[in-house]
C-alpha positions, 0 to 999 in steps of 0.5 A: 241465175235471174232474169232481172238486170242487177241492180244499180244505176247503169242502163236496165238498173233498179232505177230504170226499172222503177221509172218503167214501173211507174209510167205503167201505172200512170198509164193505167191510172189514165186509162181508168180514169177514162172508163169511169168518166165514159162508163161508170158516170153515164150509167151511174146518172141514168141509174139515178134519173130513173131511181129519183122518178121512182120515188117521185111517183110513188111520193106522188101516189102517196100525197094522192092518198092523202088527199082522198082521206077526209081529214079527222082532227086529233083526239084530245088525249084521254085522262089517265084513270086514277 
């Protein structure tokens, strides 16, 4: 024998179970959104800032190396051998 209430529109029926399920889903969604706002977004922001600083430092070092190399104008292309 099933422990679920019988289908129907009466108290404890299918309609009420669906409403309860919807309320539970909405509550879980609110909890998930709060978690994303409180934990995930700040962590992503912190890690993104650190990554940008690392990339910026690498670009600065690359630019410094380019500054240290003497400028050599490009050579004209060699004519093809005929």
